[in-house]
C-alpha positions as CSV (number, residue, x, y, z in Angstrom):
1,M,117.9,-63.0,104.6
2,K,119.7,-66.2,105.7
3,K,120.9,-66.3,101.8
4,S,121.8,-62.6,101.8
5,M,124.1,-62.9,104.9
6,E,125.5,-66.0,102.9
7,L,126.2,-64.9,99.8
8,W,128.1,-61.7,101.7
9,R,130.2,-63.6,103.6
10,H,130.9,-65.1,100.0
11,D,131.7,-62.1,98.3
12,H,133.5,-60.0,101.1
13,T,136.6,-60.7,103.3
14,T,135.7,-58.2,105.6
15,G,132.8,-57.0,107.6
16,A,129.4,-58.5,108.7
17,L,125.7,-58.5,107.4
18,T,122.5,-58.6,109.2
19,G,118.9,-58.1,109.0
20,E,115.4,-59.2,109.0
21,V,111.9,-58.8,106.6
22,S,108.6,-58.3,108.3
23,G,105.9,-57.3,106.3
24,R,106.4,-54.7,104.1
25,T,109.8,-53.6,106.0
26,A,113.0,-54.1,105.8
27,S,116.7,-54.0,107.7
28,F,120.0,-54.1,107.8
29,A,122.6,-53.6,109.2
30,L,126.8,-53.1,107.6
31,H,129.2,-54.0,110.7
32,D,133.6,-53.6,110.2
33,H,133.2,-52.7,106.5
34,L,134.8,-50.2,104.2
35,Y,130.7,-48.9,103.0
36,T,130.0,-47.2,106.2
37,T,133.4,-44.6,106.6
38,T,132.2,-42.6,104.3
39,P,129.3,-40.8,103.4
40,L,128.8,-41.8,100.0
41,A,129.8,-45.0,100.9
42,R,126.8,-45.4,102.9
43,L,124.5,-44.1,100.8
44,S,126.2,-46.5,97.6
45,I,125.8,-49.2,99.2
46,A,121.9,-48.1,100.9
47,E,120.7,-47.6,97.6
48,I,122.1,-50.9,96.4
49,Y,120.1,-52.5,99.1
50,R,116.5,-50.4,97.7
51,Y,117.6,-51.3,94.1
52,A,117.4,-55.0,95.2
53,I,114.5,-55.0,96.9
54,S,113.1,-52.8,94.3
55,L,113.6,-55.8,91.7
56,V,111.4,-58.2,93.7
57,R,107.7,-58.9,92.5
58,G,104.9,-57.1,93.8
59,T,107.4,-54.6,96.0
60,H,106.3,-50.8,94.4
61,N,107.7,-47.6,95.6
62,V,111.0,-48.7,97.6
63,V,111.9,-45.7,99.8
64,E,115.3,-46.3,102.1
65,T,116.4,-44.5,105.0
66,H,119.8,-45.0,106.3
67,A,122.1,-43.6,109.6
68,L,125.4,-44.6,111.1
69,S,125.0,-46.2,114.7
70,D,126.6,-45.2,117.7
71,A,128.9,-49.0,117.3
72,G,130.2,-47.4,113.6
73,A,127.2,-49.5,111.8
74,L,125.0,-49.0,108.9
75,D,121.6,-49.1,109.4
76,V,119.8,-49.2,106.5
77,Q,115.7,-49.3,106.5
78,L,113.4,-50.4,103.8
79,S,109.6,-50.0,103.0
80,W,107.9,-50.4,100.4
81,D,103.9,-50.5,99.3
């Protein structure tokens, strides 16, 4: 998880990505970025996270849900078999 946050900072000039993985679930929050401003952008970035997790060995049937928090952050929840 730490590596993904470092990569975000390296590749993006705005926004902050936080997250955690526990068992067969992961949660991410994206703050202060254009990807949080429209429904299509939120759906797109959430799908990118889902797809990335699906490429990890041992993950199957990765399911994604996302929502915009009251603070304007994109909250993405992932779970898998």
